[in-house]
One Martini backbone bead per residue (centre of mass of N, CA, C, O) as a GRO file, in nm:
protein
  350
    1MET     BB    1   1.749  -0.129  -1.270
    2ALA     BB    2   2.043  -0.157  -1.296
    3VAL     BB    3   2.356  -0.136  -1.414
    4ALA     BB    4   2.329  -0.448  -1.414
    5LYS     BB    5   2.165  -0.726  -1.486
    6SER     BB    6   2.232  -0.880  -1.218
    7LEU     BB    7   2.066  -0.632  -1.055
    8GLN     BB    8   1.798  -0.709  -1.113
    9PRO     BB    9   1.491  -0.670  -0.934
   10LYS     BB   10   1.279  -0.776  -0.686
   11ILE     BB   11   0.998  -0.618  -0.561
   12ILE     BB   12   0.879  -0.545  -0.216
   13SER     BB   13   0.563  -0.474  -0.076
   14SER     BB   14   0.227  -0.345   0.038
   15PHE     BB   15   0.581  -0.423  -0.103
   16LEU     BB   16   0.664  -0.719  -0.612
   17GLY     BB   17   0.877  -0.789  -0.871
   18ASP     BB   18   0.923  -0.656  -1.180
   19PHE     BB   19   1.162  -0.402  -1.267
   20SER     BB   20   1.253  -0.231  -1.570
   21LEU     BB   21   1.407  -0.021  -1.431
   22ARG     BB   22   1.692   0.187  -1.386
   23SER     BB   23   1.938   0.232  -1.105
   24THR     BB   24   2.128   0.415  -0.801
   25GLN     BB   25   1.915   0.487  -0.620
   26PRO     BB   26   1.802   0.470  -0.308
   27LEU     BB   27   1.552   0.237  -0.179
   28HIS     BB   28   1.471   0.222   0.142
   29HIS     BB   29   1.152   0.111   0.125
   30LEU     BB   30   1.250  -0.146  -0.035
   31PHE     BB   31   1.245  -0.472  -0.147
   32ARG     BB   32   1.420  -0.781  -0.202
   33PHE     BB   33   1.306  -1.061  -0.404
   34ASN     BB   34   1.353  -1.425  -0.389
   35PRO     BB   35   1.160  -1.681  -0.477
   36GLY     BB   36   1.362  -1.929  -0.467
   37SER     BB   37   1.490  -1.846  -0.162
   38ARG     BB   38   1.316  -1.648   0.022
   39LYS     BB   39   1.464  -1.372   0.002
   40VAL     BB   40   1.519  -1.069   0.194
   41SER     BB   41   1.629  -0.745   0.094
   42MET     BB   42   1.801  -0.445   0.120
   43ARG     BB   43   1.913  -0.176  -0.062
   44LEU     BB   44   1.844  -0.109  -0.339
   45SER     BB   45   1.940   0.007  -0.665
   46ARG     BB   46   1.870   0.332  -0.840
   47THR     BB   47   1.824   0.492  -1.147
   48PHE     BB   48   1.717   0.705  -1.381
   49SER     BB   49   1.628   0.640  -1.676
   50GLY     BB   50   1.542   0.741  -1.972
   51LEU     BB   51   1.251   0.630  -1.945
   52THR     BB   52   1.181   0.760  -1.679
   53ASN     BB   53   1.231   1.054  -1.752
   54LEU     BB   54   1.030   1.055  -1.978
   55LEU     BB   55   0.786   0.983  -1.804
   56PHE     BB   56   0.812   1.207  -1.599
   57ASN     BB   57   0.841   1.460  -1.804
   58ARG     BB   58   0.560   1.417  -1.940
   59ARG     BB   59   0.386   1.548  -1.716
   60ASN     BB   60   0.463   1.844  -1.814
   61ASP     BB   61   0.369   1.813  -2.126
   62ASP     BB   62   0.132   1.586  -2.074
   63GLU     BB   63  -0.144   1.680  -1.906
   64MET     BB   64  -0.336   1.485  -2.053
   65VAL     BB   65  -0.586   1.215  -2.032
   66ASP     BB   66  -0.769   1.168  -2.298
   67GLY     BB   67  -0.875   1.475  -2.264
   68GLU     BB   68  -0.985   1.462  -1.931
   69ARG     BB   69  -0.729   1.411  -1.753
   70LYS     BB   70  -0.505   1.496  -1.531
   71ARG     BB   71  -0.201   1.467  -1.449
   72LEU     BB   72  -0.007   1.377  -1.201
   73ARG     BB   73   0.133   1.612  -0.964
   74PRO     BB   74   0.345   1.753  -0.764
   75GLY     BB   75   0.349   1.907  -0.461
   76LYS     BB   76   0.361   2.060  -0.168
   77LEU     BB   77   0.527   2.029   0.146
   78SER     BB   78   0.482   1.997   0.456
   79PRO     BB   79   0.571   1.972   0.758
   80ARG     BB   80   0.634   1.780   1.002
   81ARG     BB   81   0.448   1.608   1.229
   82PRO     BB   82   0.392   1.595   1.556
   83VAL     BB   83   0.457   1.380   1.845
   84PRO     BB   84   0.397   1.298   2.140
   85ASP     BB   85   0.595   1.167   2.380
   86HIS     BB   86   0.385   0.959   2.521
   87ILE     BB   87   0.391   0.810   2.260
   88GLN     BB   88   0.429   0.514   2.118
   89LYS     BB   89   0.705   0.410   1.925
   90PRO     BB   90   0.856   0.284   1.670
   91PRO     BB   91   1.184   0.187   1.614
   92TYR     BB   92   1.219   0.333   1.311
   93VAL     BB   93   1.216   0.603   1.408
   94ASN     BB   94   1.443   0.814   1.250
   95SER     BB   95   1.501   0.607   1.027
   96TRP     BB   96   1.612   0.551   0.687
   97GLN     BB   97   1.610   0.238   0.770
   98PRO     BB   98   1.420  -0.016   0.738
   99PRO     BB   99   1.368  -0.347   0.863
  100GLY     BB  100   1.188  -0.502   0.704
  101ILE     BB  101   1.123  -0.831   0.686
  102ALA     BB  102   1.029  -1.029   0.924
  103SER     BB  103   1.102  -1.318   1.069
  104GLY     BB  104   0.826  -1.465   1.078
  105PRO     BB  105   0.521  -1.495   1.197
  106GLU     BB  106   0.217  -1.360   1.323
  107ILE     BB  107   0.160  -1.498   1.637
  108HIS     BB  108  -0.126  -1.509   1.871
  109ASP     BB  109  -0.232  -1.449   2.159
  110LYS     BB  110  -0.477  -1.313   2.328
  111LYS     BB  111  -0.342  -1.046   2.371
  112GLY     BB  112  -0.265  -1.002   2.082
  113GLN     BB  113  -0.545  -1.013   1.959
  114ASP     BB  114  -0.647  -0.766   2.112
  115GLY     BB  115  -0.440  -0.570   2.009
  116MET     BB  116  -0.519  -0.603   1.701
  117ARG     BB  117  -0.815  -0.515   1.739
  118ALA     BB  118  -0.751  -0.227   1.833
  119SER     BB  119  -0.584  -0.133   1.596
  120GLY     BB  120  -0.789  -0.204   1.374
  121GLN     BB  121  -1.020  -0.026   1.467
  122LEU     BB  122  -0.886   0.238   1.453
  123ALA     BB  123  -0.804   0.230   1.153
  124ALA     BB  124  -1.098   0.210   1.054
  125ARG     BB  125  -1.200   0.477   1.170
  126VAL     BB  126  -0.999   0.664   1.027
  127LEU     BB  127  -1.072   0.584   0.742
  128GLU     BB  128  -1.366   0.661   0.757
  129TYR     BB  129  -1.306   0.956   0.806
  130ALA     BB  130  -1.134   1.016   0.565
  131GLY     BB  131  -1.361   0.962   0.356
  132THR     BB  132  -1.539   1.216   0.438
  133LEU     BB  133  -1.318   1.430   0.324
  134VAL     BB  134  -1.388   1.362   0.032
  135LYS     BB  135  -1.340   1.643  -0.189
  136PRO     BB  136  -1.351   1.903  -0.368
  137GLY     BB  137  -1.046   2.092  -0.277
  138ILE     BB  138  -0.912   1.913  -0.109
  139THR     BB  139  -0.622   1.823   0.040
  140THR     BB  140  -0.401   1.577   0.121
  141ASP     BB  141  -0.283   1.735   0.355
  142GLU     BB  142  -0.553   1.768   0.510
  143ILE     BB  143  -0.587   1.469   0.555
  144ASP     BB  144  -0.336   1.416   0.708
  145GLU     BB  145  -0.395   1.602   0.945
  146ALA     BB  146  -0.652   1.462   1.042
  147VAL     BB  147  -0.536   1.185   1.087
  148HIS     BB  148  -0.308   1.251   1.278
  149GLN     BB  149  -0.493   1.367   1.503
  150MET     BB  150  -0.669   1.115   1.556
  151ILE     BB  151  -0.441   0.926   1.637
  152ILE     BB  152  -0.316   1.083   1.873
  153GLU     BB  153  -0.588   1.118   2.039
  154ASN     BB  154  -0.578   0.776   2.064
  155GLY     BB  155  -0.263   0.700   2.146
  156ALA     BB  156  -0.123   0.695   1.863
  157TYR     BB  157   0.080   0.598   1.585
  158PRO     BB  158   0.179   0.685   1.262
  159SER     BB  159   0.341   0.456   1.094
  160PRO     BB  160   0.464   0.605   0.836
  161LEU     BB  161   0.604   0.797   1.012
  162GLY     BB  162   0.946   0.752   0.932
  163TYR     BB  163   0.940   0.537   0.729
  164GLY     BB  164   1.210   0.558   0.551
  165GLY     BB  165   1.129   0.874   0.539
  166PHE     BB  166   0.849   0.919   0.557
  167PRO     BB  167   0.667   1.241   0.586
  168LYS     BB  168   0.386   1.102   0.661
  169SER     BB  169   0.080   0.954   0.805
  170VAL     BB  170  -0.023   0.901   0.498
  171CYS     BB  171  -0.162   0.750   0.206
  172THR     BB  172  -0.212   0.921  -0.113
  173SER     BB  173  -0.370   0.776  -0.407
  174VAL     BB  174  -0.414   0.919  -0.719
  175ASN     BB  175  -0.544   0.747  -0.975
  176GLU     BB  176  -0.228   0.652  -1.108
  177CYS     BB  177  -0.171   0.582  -0.820
  178ILE     BB  178  -0.083   0.295  -0.668
  179CYS     BB  179   0.122   0.399  -0.435
  180HIS     BB  180   0.267   0.610  -0.186
  181GLY     BB  181   0.140   0.868  -0.163
  182ILE     BB  182   0.209   1.204  -0.096
  183PRO     BB  183   0.104   1.442   0.083
  184ASP     BB  184  -0.031   1.759  -0.043
  185SER     BB  185  -0.137   2.057  -0.223
  186ARG     BB  186  -0.322   1.897  -0.388
  187PRO     BB  187  -0.628   1.917  -0.512
  188LEU     BB  188  -0.912   1.778  -0.539
  189GLU     BB  189  -1.114   1.648  -0.801
  190ASP     BB  190  -1.359   1.606  -1.003
  191GLY     BB  191  -1.338   1.239  -1.057
  192ASP     BB  192  -1.161   1.138  -0.850
  193ILE     BB  193  -0.946   0.885  -0.715
  194ILE     BB  194  -0.876   0.758  -0.372
  195ASN     BB  195  -0.619   0.622  -0.176
  196ILE     BB  196  -0.628   0.529   0.166
  197ASP     BB  197  -0.348   0.470   0.385
  198VAL     BB  198  -0.371   0.306   0.704
  199THR     BB  199  -0.158   0.322   1.004
  200VAL     BB  200  -0.138   0.192   1.330
  201TYR     BB  201   0.025   0.239   1.666
  202LEU     BB  202  -0.101   0.034   1.936
  203ASN     BB  203   0.046  -0.099   2.202
  204GLY     BB  204   0.249  -0.260   1.988
  205TYR     BB  205   0.033  -0.238   1.732
  206HIS     BB  206  -0.049  -0.301   1.398
  207GLY     BB  207  -0.289  -0.130   1.177
  208ASP     BB  208  -0.395  -0.217   0.836
  209THR     BB  209  -0.550  -0.004   0.581
  210SER     BB  210  -0.763   0.035   0.277
  211ALA     BB  211  -0.920   0.274   0.040
  212THR     BB  212  -1.134   0.364  -0.234
  213PHE     BB  213  -1.242   0.687  -0.330
  214PHE     BB  214  -1.475   0.927  -0.415
  215CYS     BB  215  -1.474   1.235  -0.617
  216GLY     BB  216  -1.764   1.300  -0.678
  217ASN     BB  217  -1.793   1.264  -1.023
  218VAL     BB  218  -1.773   0.944  -1.131
  219ASP     BB  219  -1.698   0.729  -1.359
  220GLU     BB  220  -1.762   0.418  -1.469
  221GLU     BB  221  -1.478   0.304  -1.494
  222ALA     BB  222  -1.394   0.372  -1.198
  223LYS     BB  223  -1.623   0.223  -1.054
  224LYS     BB  224  -1.550  -0.062  -1.152
  225LEU     BB  225  -1.263  -0.085  -1.054
  226VAL     BB  226  -1.330  -0.055  -0.759
  227GLN     BB  227  -1.532  -0.283  -0.726
  228VAL     BB  228  -1.347  -0.515  -0.817
  229THR     BB  229  -1.122  -0.473  -0.601
  230LYS     BB  230  -1.308  -0.527  -0.364
  231GLU     BB  231  -1.384  -0.813  -0.456
  232CYS     BB  232  -1.102  -0.931  -0.439
  233LEU     BB  233  -1.064  -0.910  -0.140
  234ASP     BB  234  -1.317  -1.062  -0.042
  235LYS     BB  235  -1.248  -1.333  -0.192
  236ALA     BB  236  -0.977  -1.375  -0.049
  237ILE     BB  237  -1.085  -1.389   0.245
  238SER     BB  238  -1.298  -1.628   0.199
  239ILE     BB  239  -1.044  -1.859   0.169
  240CYS     BB  240  -0.954  -1.827   0.453
  241GLY     BB  241  -0.732  -2.052   0.663
  242PRO     BB  242  -0.629  -2.311   0.817
  243GLY     BB  243  -0.397  -2.448   0.573
  244VAL     BB  244  -0.402  -2.251   0.361
  245GLU     BB  245  -0.279  -2.159   0.072
  246LEU     BB  246  -0.139  -1.859  -0.018
  247LYS     BB  247  -0.170  -1.885  -0.335
  248LYS     BB  248  -0.491  -1.847  -0.342
  249ILE     BB  249  -0.498  -1.563  -0.338
  250GLY     BB  250  -0.382  -1.487  -0.611
  251LYS     BB  251  -0.580  -1.657  -0.780
  252THR     BB  252  -0.840  -1.513  -0.694
  253ILE     BB  253  -0.766  -1.229  -0.792
  254HIS     BB  254  -0.678  -1.289  -1.086
  255ASP     BB  255  -0.940  -1.425  -1.187
  256HIS     BB  256  -1.122  -1.175  -1.137
  257ALA     BB  257  -0.965  -0.961  -1.304
  258ASP     BB  258  -0.984  -1.122  -1.576
  259ARG     BB  259  -1.300  -1.107  -1.607
  260HIS     BB  260  -1.243  -0.765  -1.624
  261SER     BB  261  -0.971  -0.676  -1.768
  262TYR     BB  262  -0.754  -0.650  -1.534
  263GLY     BB  263  -0.469  -0.547  -1.378
  264VAL     BB  264  -0.201  -0.695  -1.167
  265VAL     BB  265   0.009  -0.588  -0.941
  266ARG     BB  266   0.341  -0.725  -0.852
  267GLN     BB  267   0.538  -0.522  -0.668
  268PHE     BB  268   0.298  -0.543  -0.449
  269VAL     BB  269   0.230  -0.656  -0.109
  270GLY     BB  270   0.150  -0.854   0.130
  271HIS     BB  271   0.167  -0.890   0.500
  272GLY     BB  272   0.281  -0.920   0.790
  273VAL     BB  273   0.115  -0.805   1.097
  274GLY     BB  274   0.192  -0.629   1.429
  275ARG     BB  275   0.457  -0.574   1.605
  276VAL     BB  276   0.520  -0.538   1.307
  277PHE     BB  277   0.483  -0.402   1.001
  278HIS     BB  278   0.681  -0.620   0.852
  279ALA     BB  279   0.611  -0.969   0.774
  280ASP     BB  280   0.557  -1.267   0.774
  281PRO     BB  281   0.408  -1.308   0.497
  282VAL     BB  282   0.414  -1.313   0.162
  283VAL     BB  283   0.164  -1.158  -0.034
  284LEU     BB  284   0.027  -1.259  -0.331
  285HIS     BB  285  -0.189  -1.121  -0.615
  286PHE     BB  286  -0.087  -1.360  -0.795
  287ARG     BB  287  -0.008  -1.599  -0.967
  288ASN     BB  288   0.151  -1.884  -0.795
  289ASN     BB  289   0.425  -2.118  -0.639
  290GLU     BB  290   0.430  -2.053  -0.354
  291VAL     BB  291   0.491  -2.134  -0.037
  292GLY     BB  292   0.252  -2.182   0.208
  293ARG     BB  293   0.061  -2.146   0.517
  294MET     BB  294  -0.191  -2.094   0.713
  295ALA     BB  295  -0.228  -1.982   1.061
  296LEU     BB  296  -0.322  -1.990   1.353
  297ASN     BB  297  -0.331  -1.665   1.477
  298GLN     BB  298  -0.271  -1.508   1.223
  299THR     BB  299  -0.130  -1.196   1.072
  300PHE     BB  300  -0.248  -1.023   0.766
  301THR     BB  301  -0.231  -0.886   0.455
  302ILE     BB  302  -0.464  -0.764   0.192
  303GLU     BB  303  -0.363  -0.563  -0.125
  304PRO     BB  304  -0.498  -0.503  -0.399
  305MET     BB  305  -0.381  -0.395  -0.738
  306LEU     BB  306  -0.557  -0.232  -0.999
  307THR     BB  307  -0.586  -0.197  -1.356
  308VAL     BB  308  -0.674  -0.061  -1.675
  309GLY     BB  309  -0.385  -0.096  -1.763
  310SER     BB  310  -0.083  -0.082  -1.689
  311ILE     BB  311   0.135  -0.257  -1.453
  312LYS     BB  312   0.367  -0.056  -1.479
  313PRO     BB  313   0.585   0.098  -1.283
  314VAL     BB  314   0.648   0.444  -1.170
  315MET     BB  315   0.902   0.640  -1.011
  316TRP     BB  316   0.952   0.893  -0.848
  317ASP     BB  317   1.192   1.121  -0.706
  318ASP     BB  318   1.082   1.064  -0.398
  319ASN     BB  319   1.087   0.736  -0.361
  320TRP     BB  320   0.755   0.659  -0.365
  321THR     BB  321   0.588   0.737  -0.589
  322VAL     BB  322   0.350   0.521  -0.778
  323VAL     BB  323   0.286   0.479  -1.120
  324THR     BB  324   0.155   0.437  -1.413
  325GLU     BB  325   0.297   0.427  -1.718
  326ASP     BB  326  -0.005   0.534  -1.866
  327ALA     BB  327  -0.197   0.680  -1.657
  328SER     BB  328  -0.373   0.473  -1.543
  329LEU     BB  329  -0.593   0.350  -1.350
  330SER     BB  330  -0.598   0.289  -0.986
  331ALA     BB  331  -0.665   0.036  -0.731
  332GLN     BB  332  -0.729  -0.012  -0.361
  333PHE     BB  333  -0.742  -0.279  -0.103
  334GLU     BB  334  -0.740  -0.323   0.267
  335HIS     BB  335  -0.667  -0.582   0.513
  336THR     BB  336  -0.663  -0.704   0.833
  337ILE     BB  337  -0.603  -1.049   0.938
  338LEU     BB  338  -0.739  -1.328   1.122
  339ILE     BB  339  -0.673  -1.658   1.189
  340THR     BB  340  -0.924  -1.893   1.229
  341GLU     BB  341  -1.117  -2.171   1.271
  342ASP     BB  342  -1.347  -2.043   1.059
  343GLY     BB  343  -1.101  -1.850   0.915
  344ALA     BB  344  -1.162  -1.495   0.899
  345GLU     BB  345  -1.079  -1.197   1.056
  346ILE     BB  346  -1.168  -0.866   1.040
  347LEU     BB  347  -0.980  -0.597   1.195
  348THR     BB  348  -1.061  -0.349   0.967
  349LYS     BB  349  -1.381  -0.329   1.062
  350CYS     BB  350  -1.662  -0.134   1.153
   0.00000   0.00000   0.00000
């Protein structure tokens, strides 16, 4: 993935793992993670290798997947949507370099817990509303517009907007898109699945959640993938509590995915969230031996991404959209949770 083998990175965020493609273009929004040293750094480099160009350009020539579904192709972007001046904005807005993962976990006193509950509840309501918009013919840009409007009407800021240069207020990841899909002019089609990833910044706290929705008549293969992905999230949350090893999250998710012969994407992870968008801990969704335990009053996300086929990601030249190497379907669910004395409270649940 880099010009020299020594620069091959491990990539993390939402944002981890091995990326086999090489490049020198800056990926401002991704993190480099070294499991051995637990160090996270920013601004890794990559250019599209011959393989990446081949995979990307094939989308123009090889229109259909298995003769049934059109490959995802980029549409046109609308202008960036404005946010009223009176709305509090996170510090990274208008910076092309996001702050990376903040050192130290997000541990909250009562005020912080209340702030996280408020942002989590708003994010949940926005996501629920966004899901009602999913139907054949609507564009992902129209979903973004509706999400943007609801967030600012509630006095909050759409956290993705301006994060590392991300141009929209929500991520919309359709079919083979693993994550970070940019809303555009492409209309949703009957049979699509779409992950909508909502994060709001309300009174100084981020609430982060996502779900995968059905568009029209979805086939049984897609329905099962979505169901199992949701089960992976639910099972992972059920084992959380003070003192529990973080690596149990990955084992729980990976075990359940294996039972259904689905792949678990490794390059993208859960993270601490609260006063900053991305903080410790790094939450891996696959089996691992990383150290770390959950702490009382800590908040973080769990957001497994499962695939029907290849788990290898390919990034489009927008430096955001990540799709499966073989164009197989991918699904994701995400919640922000608070570790309590009794286990875990889901903050992003209506």
